C-alpha positions as CSV (number, residue, x, y, z in Angstrom):
1,M,45.4,17.3,29.1
2,T,42.2,19.4,28.9
3,M,41.3,21.7,31.7
4,K,38.4,19.4,32.5
5,S,40.8,16.7,33.5
6,S,43.3,19.0,35.2
7,P,43.4,19.0,38.9
8,L,43.3,22.8,38.7
9,S,39.8,22.8,37.0
10,S,38.1,22.7,40.5
11,L,39.7,26.0,41.2
12,L,38.0,27.8,38.3
13,R,34.9,29.9,38.7
14,P,32.1,27.7,37.3
15,Q,30.8,30.7,35.3
16,L,33.7,30.4,33.0
17,A,32.1,27.5,31.3
18,Q,29.5,29.8,29.9
19,L,32.2,31.8,28.1
20,D,34.4,31.6,25.1
21,A,37.6,33.5,24.5
22,Y,37.1,36.5,22.2
23,V,38.5,35.8,18.9
24,P,37.9,38.4,16.2
25,H,36.6,36.9,12.7
26,A,39.6,36.4,10.4
27,A,39.6,38.5,7.3
28,P,41.1,37.6,3.9
29,E,43.9,39.9,2.8
30,G,42.4,43.0,1.1
31,C,39.0,42.5,2.7
32,V,37.2,45.7,3.8
33,R,36.6,45.5,7.6
34,M,33.3,46.9,8.7
35,D,32.7,44.7,11.6
36,A,34.5,46.3,14.6
37,N,33.0,49.7,15.0
38,E,36.4,51.3,14.4
39,S,36.3,54.8,12.7
40,P,38.3,55.6,9.5
41,P,41.7,57.3,9.9
42,L,41.9,60.7,11.1
43,D,43.4,63.5,8.9
44,A,47.0,62.4,8.0
45,A,48.5,65.5,9.4
46,I,46.7,65.1,12.8
47,T,47.6,61.4,12.9
48,E,51.3,62.2,12.4
49,A,51.2,65.0,15.1
50,I,49.7,62.5,17.4
51,L,52.4,59.9,16.8
52,R,55.2,62.4,17.2
53,S,53.7,63.5,20.6
54,A,55.1,60.3,22.2
55,D,58.8,61.1,21.0
56,G,59.9,62.2,24.5
57,V,58.6,59.0,26.2
58,R,61.3,57.3,28.3
59,L,61.0,53.7,27.8
60,E,63.2,52.7,30.7
61,R,60.6,54.5,33.2
62,Y,57.3,53.5,34.4
63,P,54.5,55.7,33.2
64,D,52.8,58.3,35.4
65,A,50.7,56.1,37.8
66,R,48.0,58.7,38.2
67,A,48.1,59.7,34.5
68,T,47.8,63.3,35.6
69,R,48.0,65.0,32.2
70,L,45.7,62.5,30.6
71,R,43.2,62.7,33.5
72,E,43.0,66.5,33.0
73,A,42.4,66.2,29.3
74,V,39.8,63.5,29.7
75,A,38.0,65.5,32.2
76,S,37.8,68.6,29.9
77,W,36.5,66.2,27.0
78,A,34.0,64.4,29.2
79,R,32.7,67.4,31.3
80,C,33.7,66.0,34.7
81,A,36.1,66.5,37.5
82,P,39.4,64.7,37.3
83,S,38.8,63.3,40.7
84,Q,35.8,61.4,39.3
85,L,37.9,59.4,36.8
86,V,39.1,55.9,36.9
87,L,41.2,55.4,33.7
88,G,41.9,52.0,32.1
89,T,42.6,49.9,29.1
90,G,39.7,50.9,26.9
91,S,36.4,50.9,28.7
92,D,36.7,47.2,29.1
93,E,39.1,47.6,32.1
94,P,36.7,50.1,33.9
95,I,33.8,47.7,33.3
96,A,35.8,44.8,34.8
97,L,36.9,47.1,37.8
98,L,33.4,48.1,38.6
99,L,32.1,44.5,38.5
100,S,34.7,43.1,40.6
101,T,34.7,45.7,43.2
102,L,30.8,45.9,43.4
103,S,30.5,42.1,43.6
104,Q,29.4,41.8,47.3
105,P,26.2,39.7,47.5
106,K,23.3,41.6,49.0
107,P,21.7,40.1,52.1
108,G,19.9,36.8,51.6
109,R,21.5,36.3,48.1
110,A,24.2,33.8,47.2
111,R,25.7,36.1,44.4
112,A,25.6,39.6,43.3
113,V,23.5,40.5,40.2
114,C,24.4,42.4,37.0
115,L,21.5,43.5,35.1
116,V,21.5,44.4,31.4
117,P,19.1,45.0,28.5
118,T,19.5,42.7,25.7
119,P,20.9,42.7,23.1
120,T,23.8,45.0,24.4
121,F,27.6,45.2,24.7
122,V,28.9,41.6,25.4
123,M,31.7,42.6,27.7
124,Y,29.2,43.4,30.5
125,R,28.2,39.8,30.6
126,V,31.8,38.5,30.1
127,S,33.3,40.7,32.9
128,A,30.3,40.0,35.3
129,L,30.5,36.2,35.1
130,T,34.3,36.5,35.3
131,A,33.9,38.3,38.5
132,G,31.4,35.8,39.9
133,L,28.2,37.9,39.5
134,D,25.0,36.5,38.0
135,V,23.9,38.2,34.9
136,E,20.1,38.9,34.2
137,G,18.9,40.3,30.7
138,V,15.8,42.2,30.0
139,P,14.9,42.2,26.3
140,L,14.5,45.6,24.5
141,D,11.2,46.3,23.1
142,E,10.2,46.0,19.4
143,R,11.9,49.4,18.5
144,W,15.1,48.4,20.4
145,D,14.3,50.9,23.2
146,L,14.2,50.1,26.9
147,D,11.1,48.2,28.1
148,V,10.8,50.2,31.3
149,D,8.0,48.1,32.9
150,A,10.1,44.9,32.3
151,M,13.2,46.6,33.5
152,V,11.7,47.9,36.7
153,A,10.1,44.5,37.4
154,A,13.5,42.9,37.0
155,I,15.2,45.5,39.3
156,D,12.5,44.6,41.8
157,R,13.0,40.8,41.3
158,H,16.7,40.5,41.0
159,D,17.9,43.6,43.2
160,P,21.0,44.1,41.1
161,N,24.3,45.6,42.2
162,V,25.0,47.1,38.9
163,L,22.9,48.0,35.7
164,F,24.5,48.9,32.4
165,L,22.8,51.0,29.9
166,A,24.8,51.7,26.7
167,S,23.3,54.5,25.0
168,P,23.7,54.6,22.0
169,N,23.5,50.9,22.3
170,N,25.7,48.3,20.6
171,P,24.6,46.5,18.5
172,T,21.1,48.3,18.0
173,A,22.9,51.8,17.3
174,N,20.1,53.8,19.0
175,R,20.2,56.2,21.8
176,Y,17.6,55.2,24.4
177,S,14.7,57.6,25.2
178,D,15.4,60.0,27.7
179,D,12.3,59.6,29.8
180,R,12.9,55.9,29.8
181,V,16.4,56.2,31.1
182,A,15.3,58.7,33.7
183,R,12.6,56.1,35.0
184,V,15.1,53.4,35.2
185,I,17.5,55.5,37.0
186,D,14.8,56.6,39.5
187,A,13.8,52.9,40.1
188,C,17.5,52.1,41.1
189,R,17.8,55.0,43.6
190,D,19.6,53.7,46.8
191,R,19.6,50.3,45.3
192,C,22.3,49.9,42.6
193,L,24.8,51.7,40.5
194,V,23.4,52.6,37.0
195,V,26.3,52.9,34.5
196,L,25.6,55.0,31.3
197,D,28.0,53.9,28.6
198,E,28.9,56.7,26.3
199,A,31.2,54.9,24.0
200,Y,29.2,56.2,20.9
201,A,28.1,59.4,22.3
202,P,30.5,61.5,20.1
203,F,28.3,60.5,17.2
204,S,25.1,61.4,18.7
205,G,26.3,64.8,19.9
206,R,24.9,64.2,23.4
207,D,26.2,62.9,26.6
208,Y,24.8,62.1,30.1
209,A,26.8,64.5,32.1
210,D,23.8,66.5,33.1
211,T,21.8,63.3,33.7
212,M,24.5,62.0,36.1
213,A,25.1,65.2,38.1
214,P,22.1,65.1,40.5
215,H,22.3,61.4,41.0
216,P,24.8,59.8,43.6
217,H,24.0,56.3,42.1
218,V,24.8,57.0,38.4
219,A,28.1,56.6,36.5
220,R,29.4,57.1,33.1
221,L,31.8,55.2,30.8
222,G,33.7,56.6,27.9
223,T,36.5,55.6,25.4
224,L,38.7,57.1,22.7
225,S,38.5,53.7,20.8
226,K,35.5,54.7,18.6
227,I,36.7,58.0,17.3
228,G,39.9,57.0,15.5
229,L,42.3,56.2,18.3
230,A,41.4,52.5,19.0
231,A,45.1,51.5,19.0
232,L,45.8,53.6,22.2
233,R,43.2,51.6,24.2
234,V,42.3,54.4,26.5
235,G,39.0,54.5,28.3
236,W,37.4,55.7,31.7
237,A,34.8,55.5,34.1
238,I,33.3,58.7,35.6
239,L,32.0,58.0,39.1
240,P,30.8,59.7,42.1
241,E,33.9,61.0,43.8
242,L,33.8,58.8,46.9
243,L,33.1,55.7,44.7
244,A,35.9,56.7,42.3
245,H,38.3,56.8,45.3
246,E,37.3,53.2,46.3
247,I,37.3,51.7,42.9
248,D,40.7,53.2,42.1
249,K,42.1,51.1,44.9
250,A,41.6,47.9,42.8
251,R,43.2,49.4,39.6
252,Q,46.4,47.8,38.6
253,P,49.4,50.3,38.9
254,F,50.7,51.9,35.7
255,N,47.7,50.3,33.8
256,V,47.7,53.1,31.1
257,D,51.1,52.9,29.3
258,A,53.2,56.0,28.8
259,V,52.9,56.1,25.0
260,A,49.1,55.9,25.2
261,Q,49.1,58.6,27.9
262,A,51.1,61.0,25.9
263,M,49.3,60.4,22.6
264,A,45.7,60.5,24.0
265,A,46.4,63.5,26.2
266,F,47.9,65.5,23.2
267,A,45.1,64.4,20.9
268,L,42.5,65.7,23.4
269,E,44.4,68.9,24.2
270,A,45.5,69.9,20.7
271,H,42.7,68.4,18.5
272,T,39.4,68.3,20.4
273,D,37.7,70.4,17.8
274,A,39.1,68.1,14.9
275,L,38.0,65.0,16.8
276,R,34.5,66.3,17.3
277,A,34.2,67.5,13.8
278,N,35.6,64.1,12.5
279,A,32.6,62.4,14.6
280,R,30.1,64.8,13.0
281,A,31.4,64.0,9.6
282,I,31.2,60.3,10.3
283,A,27.6,60.7,11.4
284,A,26.7,62.5,8.2
285,R,28.4,59.7,6.1
286,R,26.3,57.2,8.3
287,D,23.0,58.9,7.4
288,A,24.0,58.9,3.8
289,L,24.8,55.3,3.8
290,A,21.5,54.5,5.6
291,R,19.6,56.2,2.9
292,E,21.3,54.3,0.2
293,L,21.0,50.9,1.9
294,S,17.3,51.5,2.6
295,S,16.8,51.7,-1.1
296,I,17.7,47.9,-1.4
297,D,14.6,45.8,-1.6
298,G,13.9,43.6,1.6
299,L,16.6,45.6,3.7
300,R,15.4,47.5,6.7
301,V,17.9,50.0,8.2
302,F,17.2,51.3,11.8
303,E,17.9,54.7,12.9
304,S,21.4,55.2,14.2
305,D,23.1,57.5,16.7
306,A,26.4,55.5,16.6
307,N,29.1,55.0,14.0
308,F,27.5,51.9,12.7
309,L,24.2,50.7,11.2
310,W,21.8,47.9,12.4
311,M,19.9,46.3,9.7
312,D,17.5,43.6,9.2
313,V,18.0,41.6,5.9
314,G,14.6,39.9,6.1
315,R,16.2,36.4,6.1
316,D,18.8,34.3,7.7
317,A,21.8,36.7,7.9
318,G,24.3,33.9,7.8
319,P,24.3,33.3,4.0
320,V,24.2,37.1,3.4
321,F,27.1,37.5,5.8
322,D,29.0,34.7,3.8
323,A,28.1,36.3,0.4
324,L,29.5,39.6,1.6
325,L,32.8,38.1,2.9
326,A,33.2,36.2,-0.4
327,Q,33.1,39.7,-2.1
328,G,35.7,41.0,0.2
329,V,33.4,42.8,2.9
330,L,33.4,41.8,6.5
331,V,30.4,42.8,8.7
332,R,29.1,41.5,11.8
333,S,26.2,39.0,11.8
334,F,24.1,38.1,14.7
335,H,22.4,34.9,13.0
336,R,23.7,32.6,15.8
337,A,22.4,34.8,18.7
338,G,18.9,33.6,18.7
339,P,15.7,33.9,16.7
340,R,15.1,37.6,17.3
341,L,18.6,38.4,15.9
342,A,18.8,35.8,13.2
343,S,18.2,38.2,10.3
344,L,20.4,41.2,11.6
345,L,23.7,42.6,10.6
346,R,25.7,45.3,12.0
347,V,27.9,47.4,9.7
348,T,30.4,49.9,10.6
349,V,30.5,53.3,8.9
350,S,33.8,53.8,7.0
351,T,35.0,55.7,3.9
352,E,33.1,56.5,0.8
353,A,35.0,53.8,-1.2
354,H,34.2,51.2,1.5
355,H,30.6,52.3,1.3
356,E,30.5,51.7,-2.4
357,R,31.8,48.2,-2.1
358,L,29.3,47.4,0.6
359,V,26.3,48.6,-1.3
360,T,27.4,46.7,-4.4
361,A,28.0,43.5,-2.5
362,L,24.9,43.8,-0.4
363,R,22.7,44.3,-3.5
364,E,24.1,41.1,-4.9
365,A,23.9,39.2,-1.6
366,V,20.1,39.9,-0.9
367,R,19.0,39.4,-4.6
């Protein structure tokens, strides 16, 4: 029996028909994975110390419901007050919490609206539709920066509840221009929550703490997933304190497990300098890889502030993706995402050895 023919199908949100389950691309054994924006392993000694930091976890006990130690460590890392934090499974859970709790339609509207630039992180759309919001997208300009006039017009037209700005943006890799972000924030004053997603901020060396501070309608998102700790699935929202108190009411109890709490807190307490230095080293390898890839005829590599590169192969990216995979290199292709993205690939920065394999395979693929 399919869900369409099930008597329960009428109970589902109709927006789910617009979604597909997230299934990562399968990679052959031995394939170099450069598709998920994971960072290379941390120093072996640091990794071992982080693993040992959970030795005292009692498996028969629930974790600390408030994640007190982790909350203090994240607050120090992210430059905020512990009381502003809502912690979750990666940044995906805080995104879903924000959208589900801020889903009250405004007067005269059938549904609340989530506004996003496009292209951007797909989970904004997935979580918004799941929570029953409508999603409206505003295309980025020709340089993948915010089109402020179009964005302000969309704010006026759709009167959104929530607007997400990932900066640096995924998949375009760039940090939006500060003046454009400021203009969008100003246009949303007293109208909606602006969420500045800082998942890739460690690789740009800049966050939005000072931008958020004077604005009661601005929030920030963060995660440890991009800096070598993806397995822990620890993320957070930084919110105005009163809003954090209300959003936290909807958070599932014990949502961050005890092992993740122990390891993440230890990593941030004992190895903050090493984590930041590792992000800087990845950024340096990113820039070196960009220079090498830019030497390949027909390839355009855009400036990156993240731990990945956004590149135009000058043709349908599908066959290029297939050729790379046949040579044991898995990247992310956007050839099915519409005409503007048909020639674009996203490549995660990795180790020097992986970079050599990528460059060799890409030279052959675009010949």
